[in-house]
N, C-alpha and C positions, 0 to 999 in steps of 0.2 A: 565311424572309423572303419577302414577296410581291413581285411585279414592281414594284408602285408604290413599295415601300420601296427596292428596288434603284435605281429611277430617281431617287428623291429623294436617296439616298446618292451616286449618280453626279453629280447636279447639284451637290451640296455638295462633291464631290471626295473623298468618304470611301470610295468603292467602286471597286475596280479589278479588271477582269476579267483573265484570263490572256491575254497577248499571243502570239497564234499567227501573227502576220504574219512575213513574211520581210523584215526591214529596213523595216517600215512598209507593205509591199505585201501585200495579201490573199493568203493561201496557198490559199484555197478549200478549207480543211480541213472545213468544214461544222459546226464546233463552235457557231457562232452561229445556225445555221439550225434554230431550234426548231420543234417541231410545233405549238406554241401561240404565236401572235404577236398583238400588239396591232394591230388594223386599224380604220380608220374606214370610212365608206361609200365615200369616194373610192377608197381602197385596194382595197376589195372590187370595186367597179365596174370598175376598171382591170384587175384580175386576171381577172375573169370574161370581159370583152371580149377580152383578149389570148389567153387560153387557148382560148376557143371559136373566135375568128377564125383562130388559127394551128394548130388541132387538136392541142394539146399535151396529151399524156397524162402523168399523174403517174408517178413512179418508185417508187410504193409497193411493188409486188411485189419489186423489186430490193432496196429498203431492208429489207423484212421478211426476205428471205433472208439479208441481211447482219446481221440483228438490230440495226438502227439505227432511231432514232426522229426523225431530222431531218425538216425540211419535206419533203413528198413531191415537191417540185419541185427539190430538191437533186440534182444529177446525179452528184456524186462525181468528175467529170472535172476534171482540173487546168486544161485550157484553157478550160472553160466550166462553172463550178460551179452555175449556176442556170438552169433551163429557162425561168423567167419573168423573167429579169433586167431586160428592158425595162419590165416592169410591176410590178417588185418593190415591196412596201409601204414606207411612209416609214421604219419602224423599220430595215429593211434598208438603206435609203439613208443613214440617219444613223449607224448603228452601224459601228464599226470597232474591233476589240479592242485596238488600241494607243492609242486616245484616252485622254487623262487624265480628261476629263469631257465630258458632253454640254452643248451650249450651251443657253441659255434659249430661243432661237428653235426649236431642235430639240425641246426638251421641250414647248413650246407646240404644236408641230405634232402631238404625240401625245395632246394633251389629250382629244380626243373618241374616242380609240381604245378598243376593248373586246377582251378576249381572244377569239381565233378559233382553233378547232381546224382546222388546215390539212389534216389527213387527212380530216375529214368534208367540207370544202369540195372537196377534190380528188376524193373519191369521187363526189360529186354532179356535178361538172363532167365527170368521165370518163363517167358515165352519159349526160349531155346530149350529149356529142360522139358517143357510139355511136348514140344515137337519131337524131341528124342524119345520120350516115352511112347508117343503114338507110333513112331517109326519102329520101335522094338516090338510093339503089339502087332503091327502089320506083318512083321517077319515071322510071327509065330504060326 
């Protein structure tokens, strides 16, 4: 089943994900933090700006060691499950695994999104942050 089919079935109320919440509150389990997420240009711009501005490195190495393929910004920490929470994409804002279905407004908000490999994005952003650090050290 493609992600478009899943979204359509969700809109129609025919698809239900596993509810991993604790009485409706996100458990920060990371099951919804996929490594491929539908992003539009606004999502991408917000993530890039936030990551670079705040010097946020991905958790890719830690996730690889744990043999997990979640979004590289998933921290696995129960108090704060997402390193880019303030700039998280629309899909992450809309999705909650206890929802019965997604609203039409939410579905329309994802209309221009395309699948993005978050691992590739994080890899490039990590390189950019390192280059900026080296540049600042050279200016000292």
